[in-house]
N, C-alpha and C positions, 0 to 999 in steps of 0.2 A: 568580527563576521568573514571568512572566506568567499568569494563566489568567485565561480568560474564562468564569462559571458559567454561560453558553448554550452555551459551546462542545463538541460532542461530543470533539473531537480534545484539549483540555481535560480534562475531566471524564469521560470514558470512564462508564462505567456505561447507562443506561437509555440516554443521548442516542449514544452509540456502538452501542452493542446494535440499534438500528435498521437499520442497515447493515454494521458490521462487527464482526470480534472481534480484541482484543488479542492480538498473538503474543509479542513483548518490547519493549524497550529497546534501541535501538541509540544510539551515542555519540549524538547528538546529535537523536535523531529517537526514534518508536513504529513498531513496522514492527502494522501493522495487515490480519486477512485480509479481504476485501469480500463479503458473505454471498453474493453473488450471484455464481456460478461458473459460466456460459456459458464463458469462457475459464479453464481452469485452472490456480490460483496466480495470480490477480490479486489483488493486495494496494495496500494504499497506506500512503506512509511519510510521517508526519506531524513536523513540527516540534516538540520538547520547548515553546517557548513560546508564546504567541499573538501571534503576527506574521503581518501580513497578506501583505507580500509579502517578495521577496526581497533587495530595496534597503534592508530593515530588519538586515539584518544584517551583520557585518564580515566581510571578506575569509576570516578564519580560520572561523568559524562557518559562510559559506555553504558554504565548501570539506568543512567536517566533513560539513553537509546532503546535498552529493552524493557524498562518499563513503557515508555512510547508503545513499543510492540506488543506489549501484553496486554495494553488498554483497548487498541485496535482490535485486538484478536479477541475482547471479551465483548466490546462492539457488536465486531461480526456475528459473533456467536449469540448475544443477544437477536441484532435484526433479524439472520438470517437463518438460525438453527441450522447451521454443517452438522455432519457424522465428525468430520475434524479440517481442522484445517491446516494445511503444508505450508511452511516456510521455506522461503529460498532467499540467499543471497549471492548474487552474483557480482557484475560490474567489473568483468574484463572488459569491455567496450564502453560503458559509460563512467566507469572510474569515481563512482560517488556513491559513499554507503546510504544501501537502501536495502530494505529488506521485505521481498511479496509476500504478500499473506494472503494465500488462494484456500479458499474453503472448496473442501470436498463432501459430496452426497453420494451414500451407498447405490443410488438409485440411477447415478450417471454415468458417462462415462468417463476411461482415466481412475474408477475406483480402482485401488490396492497397488496403480502406477504412478510414476511423474508427472506432476502437471506437464503439458505444453505450454512454454512460454506465449506466445501470441500466437493461438492458433486462428485467429481473425473469421471465429465462427458468428458470434452472437455479438453484434454492435446494435445499440437501443437509439433511440430517438430521445431528444434533448429533455422532454417531457419526462420520461422515464430514467433518465440518469439524474434530475432535478430529484425525483420522486427517493430514487434510492439514496441521494446525499442527506435528504430530510430524514431518511429512515434511520443512516447511520449517526448523525448529528443527537438524533433523539434517543436512539440507544446509546453511545457517548457519556449522555447528561445521568442514565441509569446506571452504567457502570462507574462511574468514577466516585 
């Protein structure tokens, strides 16, 4: 398993703590709560190995990654009931295959537009993050 010591998704800890909280491991990915929660339930699914592009995966690995994304999306729908989940795969600065899962709600800002990457609008307390993670884990158990 390849890891990059400068990569937040590989190393977790202080690097990841700057923007996310590890929730759990999925089949080939990690599920991470995005700390900025202006869109309740926003998460990141990061591939287990340090690969930068989907084309570096075998067909089976790619299918397993998208199955993890799908599972996480189902859990977000179960837990937070968004009107839509937007998916974003970027990585031109992080170079680690990951997918942003951004729940969108018709009665909130940005409906009908592209979500802001990190608007710094809504940060939660530790207790609120813990409660949100518990809700996601419970939803994962339901949708598996």
